[in-house]
C-alpha positions as CSV (number, residue, x, y, z in Angstrom):
1,X,-17.1,-6.1,-13.5
2,X,-16.2,-5.8,-9.8
3,X,-12.5,-6.0,-9.1
4,X,-11.3,-8.5,-6.5
5,X,-8.0,-8.4,-4.7
6,X,-5.7,-11.1,-3.1
7,X,-2.7,-10.8,-0.9
8,X,0.1,-12.1,-3.1
9,X,1.8,-14.5,-0.7
10,X,-1.3,-15.5,1.3
11,X,-4.3,-17.6,0.5
12,X,-5.8,-17.2,-3.0
13,X,-9.0,-16.2,-1.3
14,X,-9.9,-12.5,-2.2
15,X,-9.8,-9.9,0.6
16,X,-12.6,-7.4,0.9
17,X,-12.3,-3.8,2.1
18,X,-13.9,-5.1,5.3
19,X,-11.1,-7.5,6.2
20,X,-8.0,-6.1,4.4
21,X,-7.0,-3.8,7.4
22,X,-7.1,-6.7,9.8
23,X,-4.9,-8.8,7.4
24,X,-2.5,-5.9,7.0
25,X,-2.3,-5.3,10.8
26,X,-1.6,-9.0,11.4
27,X,1.1,-9.0,8.9
28,X,2.7,-5.9,10.3
29,X,2.4,-7.3,13.9
30,X,4.3,-10.4,12.7
31,X,7.1,-8.3,11.1
32,X,5.9,-8.5,7.5
33,X,6.3,-4.8,6.6
34,X,5.8,-5.3,2.8
35,X,2.6,-6.5,1.4
36,X,1.6,-6.7,-2.3
37,X,-2.0,-7.2,-3.4
38,X,-3.1,-8.1,-6.9
39,X,-6.4,-7.4,-8.5
40,X,-8.5,-9.6,-10.8
41,X,-7.8,-7.0,-13.5
42,X,-4.0,-7.2,-13.2
43,X,-3.4,-4.1,-11.1
44,X,-1.1,-4.2,-8.0
45,X,-1.3,-2.4,-4.7
46,X,1.8,-2.1,-2.6
47,X,1.8,-1.3,1.2
48,X,5.3,-0.9,2.8
49,X,5.6,0.4,6.3
50,X,8.0,1.1,9.1
51,X,5.0,0.8,11.5
52,X,4.6,4.6,11.7
53,X,4.5,5.7,8.1
54,X,3.7,3.8,4.9
55,X,4.4,3.9,1.2
56,X,1.2,3.1,-0.7
57,X,1.6,2.5,-4.5
58,X,-1.0,1.6,-7.1
59,X,0.3,0.1,-10.4
60,X,-1.9,-0.6,-13.5
61,X,0.2,-3.5,-14.7
62,X,3.6,-5.2,-14.3
63,X,6.4,-2.7,-15.1
64,X,4.1,0.4,-14.6
65,X,5.9,3.1,-12.5
66,X,2.4,3.7,-11.0
67,X,1.3,6.3,-8.6
68,X,1.9,6.7,-4.9
69,X,0.3,8.5,-1.9
70,X,2.1,11.6,-0.7
71,X,2.1,13.9,2.3
72,X,2.9,17.3,0.8
73,X,4.9,19.5,3.2
74,X,6.0,16.6,5.4
75,X,9.6,17.2,6.6
76,X,12.3,14.6,7.1
77,X,13.2,11.1,6.1
78,X,12.0,7.9,7.7
79,X,13.8,4.6,7.6
80,X,12.9,1.1,8.7
81,X,11.0,0.0,5.6
82,X,12.2,-3.6,5.5
83,X,11.3,-5.4,2.4
84,X,10.6,-9.1,2.1
85,X,14.0,-9.7,0.6
86,X,15.6,-8.1,3.7
87,X,16.5,-4.8,2.0
88,X,16.0,-1.8,4.4
89,X,14.8,1.3,2.6
90,X,14.2,4.9,3.7
91,X,11.9,7.4,2.1
92,X,11.3,11.1,2.3
93,X,8.3,11.7,4.6
94,X,6.6,13.6,1.8
95,X,6.5,10.3,-0.2
96,X,4.9,8.4,2.6
97,X,1.8,8.9,4.7
98,X,1.0,8.2,8.4
99,X,0.0,4.5,8.8
100,X,-3.6,5.3,9.7
101,X,-4.0,7.3,6.5
102,X,-2.3,4.4,4.6
103,X,-4.9,2.0,6.0
104,X,-7.7,4.3,4.9
105,X,-6.3,4.5,1.4
106,X,-5.8,0.8,1.0
107,X,-9.3,0.1,2.3
108,X,-10.8,2.6,-0.2
109,X,-8.8,1.2,-3.1
110,X,-9.8,-2.4,-2.3
111,X,-13.4,-1.3,-1.9
112,X,-13.9,1.0,-4.9
113,X,-10.8,0.6,-7.1
114,X,-9.7,4.2,-6.8
115,X,-8.1,6.7,-4.4
116,X,-10.4,8.5,-2.0
117,X,-11.4,11.9,-3.5
118,X,-9.6,13.7,-0.7
119,X,-6.3,11.7,-1.0
120,X,-3.1,13.2,-2.3
121,X,-1.0,11.1,-4.7
122,X,1.6,11.6,-7.4
123,X,1.5,9.9,-10.8
124,X,5.0,8.4,-11.4
125,X,4.4,7.5,-15.1
């Protein structure tokens, strides 16, 4: 079975790997810095950004601590990750990736269901 994904608070129409980046860019440009996608198999993919770096998390089911992309060796902390509820978060840079890399990761996960083979991530389970 091929997994399909939808953006949680948008249209129920599935987004493909070919259009997901455009959808994310439009959301970021309009100030929506947190996006959750849900797959037909019940998995969730989170994309939270401050427009320069992004937290990308993949969860197998509700309540799963999941796994997230990392940038080993990155120094510092970045703030400005504003969630949909207005909460502003900050994350160590090693727990986020550059936004271009985040877009690549999301596109791959939406297209294939898994991280790129060269991606770095940490399992939080």
